[in-house]
N, C-alpha and C positions, 0 to 999 in steps of 0.2 A: 372518458377517453375511449375511442373505438379500438377494437382489437388490432386493426391495421395500423393505427397510430402507435400503439404500444410496440408492435413488431418493428416499425420504422425507428422508433426511439431506442429500442433494444439494440438494433443494428448499429446505430450511431454510437451508443455507449460502448459497445464491445469494440468497435473500430478504434475509438479514442483510447480505450483501456489498453488495447494491444499496442497502439502507437506509443503510449507512455512507457510501457514495458520495454519496447524496442529502444527508445531513447536511453533508458537507464542501462540497458545492456551495452549500448554503444559507448555511453559515458564511462562505464567500468572498463570496457576494452581499451579505450583511449588512455585511461589512467594507467592501466597495466602496461600498455605499450610505451607510454612516456617514461615510466619507471625503468623499464627494461632498456630503453635506448638513451637514458640520461648520459651515461659515460661516453657514448659514441658521438653525441651531438652537442654536448655542453659547451664546446668552444666554437661552434659554428654560428655564423650570422644567418645563413640561409641553408635550410636543410634540404638541399636539392635532391639528395638521393633517398629521402624519406618517403615512404609509401603514403600518399595523400588520399588514397581510396577511402580509408576509414573516416577521414575527416569530412569528405564530401558526403558520405553516407550519413554521418551524424548530422550534418547541416540539413540534409533532405528530411531526415526524421524530425528534426526540430521544427522545420517549416510546417509540418503536418499538425503539430500540437501547440504551436505558438498562440493561436487564437483561443484555444481551450484554456491555456494557462493565464492568458490575459483576463478572461472572464473569471476564472477561479481566484486569481490574485486581487481582483476588484471586489468580489462579493463575499469572500471569507473574512468577515469583520468580527469584532468582539460581540457586537449586538446579535449578529446572526448565530454565532456559536453558542451564546447564552440561550437563545431561543431554541436552537436545535437540541440542546441538552434538556431543556425544560420539556420539549415535546417528547423526547425519548422517554423520560420518566413518567409522563402523564398518561401513557396508554400502552397496551399490548397490541402489536400489529397482527400477530398470528401466534398460534400454538402448534408446534410440530416437532418431530424428532430431528436430529442433526441430519440423518440420511434423507429424510423427506425435504429438508431445507436444501440439501445438495441437488435433489431432483428438481425442485422448483427453480433453483438458480440455473439449472441446465436448460430450462426453457428460454432463458435469455438469449442463448445463442442458437438453440435448436430451431426456434421459431423465427428468429431474425436473420439467420445466416445459414440456410440449410446446406450450402455447398462447402462449408468449412469441414476440415478433417479433425478438428480438435474442439471437443465440448468442454464446458466448465468442469464436469466431473472428471473428464480425462486429465485436464491440467492439475486438478487437486490430487488425483491418484498418482500422477507422475511425480509430483512433489513428494508425496508421502512415500512412494515406493523407492525413490532415490535415497531418501533419508533412511528407510528401512534397510536397503542394500548395504549402506555404509555402517550398519550396526548401531545407529543412534538410539537413544532411549525411546520407549514406547510413547511417552508423552510428546516427544518431538515429532514422531511419526504422525500422531494425531493432529498436531499443530500444522504440519504440512497439508494434511487432508482438509482442514477447515479454514485456512488462513484467509481465503478470499470470500468466505460466506457472507461477509458484511455487504457484499454487492446486492444482497436482498433488499437493501435500502432503496434500490431503484424501483421496486414494486410498490413502495409505500410512501415515504416522506420526501423523496428526492425532488428537488426543484429543477434539476437539469443533470448534466454530466459532472459539473464542477463540484458538486457536493457528494459525489460517490467515488470517483477515481482521481488519480493524480498524486504527485508527491505531496507530502504533508509538511506543515511548519507550525510553529507556535503563533498564536494571536494574543494580543495584549502586551506585546513588547516589540521592539524594533525588528523590522524584516531584514534578515541577514543577506548580504550580497551573495552568499553561497547557495541560496535558493535558486532553482533553475530560472534563468532569464534575469536574475538579479533584482535589485531594489527598484529599478525603473519600471518594472512591470506592475508595481503596486501603486503607481502615482494616482490612479483613480479610486483607490481604496479609501474610504472615509476615515480610516485610522492612520493613514499615511500623514506624517507631520503633526499628529496629535501630541499635545504637550506631555502626556504620560505614556500612551501606547507606542510612541515612536522612540522612546529611550531604550537603551540596551536591556535594562531590567524590567521596565514597564511596571505592571501591577505585581510583579514577583520580587522575591528577595534572592540575592545571589546564593547559590547552593541550596535552594529550596527543594530541589528534586523534581524530576520530570513527572512524577505522579501528581504533582500539584500544578502542572502547567496545562493550559488548554491547547490542544493541537487542532488544526483545522479539521472540521467535521467531514467525515467520509466513511468509506467502508471499513477502514482499519479501526477508527475510533468507535464506530457503532458496534462492531463485533467484540471489541475489547470490553465494552461495558456489558454486553450480553453474557460473555463467557466468564468475566470476573465474578459475577454473582451466582452463576449456575453450574460451575464445573469445579473440579478439584485439580485443575492444571496448575503447575507451579508458576512462580513469578517469571521465570525465564520464558515460558510459553506465552504468558500474557504480554511480555515485552516484544516477542517475535511478532505477535499479532498486531499490537498497537503501533510498533515502530517500523514495520517492514517497508513502508513507503516514506519514512522520514529520512530521505536521502541527504538533506543538508547536514544532518547530525551524524548518521552512522557511516556515511561515505565521505563527507567533506569536512567534518570536524567542527561544525557550527554549534553554538549554544552550549558550549561546555561550561560556561559560567553559571548555568542554572542547574548543573548536575550535582548529585550527592554521591556518597560512596556506593550506594546500591546501584545507581545508574552506571557506574564504571563496570560492574559485573554484568548488568543487563546489556550494555553495549557489546560485550564479548559474545553474548548469546545471539544478539541480532546479526552480528557479523557472521557468526557460524551458520545462521539460517539463510542468509541472503543468497548464496549461490544456488540453493535448492529452489528458490523462487525464480531467479533469473534464468538459470541454465537447464532446468529440468525438462523443458518442452522439447519434444523430439517426434519422429515419425512412428515410434513404437508406442502404439495406443494400448493402454492397459485393458485387460479383459475384466470388465466390471463385475460380471456375475461370479467369476472365480474368486475375486478379491473380497466380495461382500462379506462372507462369514468372518474373515479376519478383522475387517474394519468395523463390523457390527460389535464384535467383542471389545475392540479398542474404544469405541465410542461409549459403550456401557461402562467401561472401567473408569472413565473420567467425567461422565455426565450421569450421575446417579438418579436424577429425576426423570430421565428418558425423554419426556416431553418438555421442550424448551419454550419459554415465553420470548417471542421476538418483538 
């Protein structure tokens, strides 16, 4: 692949990643708005006085990502996910420190979109600094710093945008209606209508625990597998990394039948983390050089090997 092609693909990936984030922000805003206005409008047939601006904005955002999700929902099959995991365990893509990985990820947007005011490192530092300002534990600050590092997948094994970014969901069991765009968007997936994979439990047992469930492969799942083996971060941090894009679960309540007691606690952790991912972007850009010493110490505290196998 030529450098120019990589830049173009990087721009496309970052654009769809931002659009997906915007959709999730708008979905959350609409959910909160609906909850706040329930009493006011519960007896109305037509909410004539309700502000429809947010709804139009949400529909516009959905239009931008609809084709992306159609491709993702078609190609994220059991077969693909088994192969992706086998490929992950079969090789090391690179060996570098966490900060070096952040700087490599930074080239995704620095090279592909030079006019943007927000780099990958800026977003990661904004998330971490917001968590730090609220006095959250050091391990959670670090989780905010690294939560999107799985986008490194773009430089290595990615087949497109659909296996790097986007909301995640289980494979190997029925696709829940609460996944964005619903079950109709999976009609071209080879597992759709499968005698086993399309049933509520599929290849899993009720209450088996999400640790035993395959989630659609992407930057969350990839980083989770990297960090699980090479850091001392607690289970709550691993859950924040693995499930931060699992919106059907932590935002809409889907797949509860697969959860165990541990997952109930992990759900609380993911919900606590979610606002720092969704709402931390702002015009206040962190001063990277000033923050480096603090976060270097933080990284070393939880990544004892220093050099990580990616």
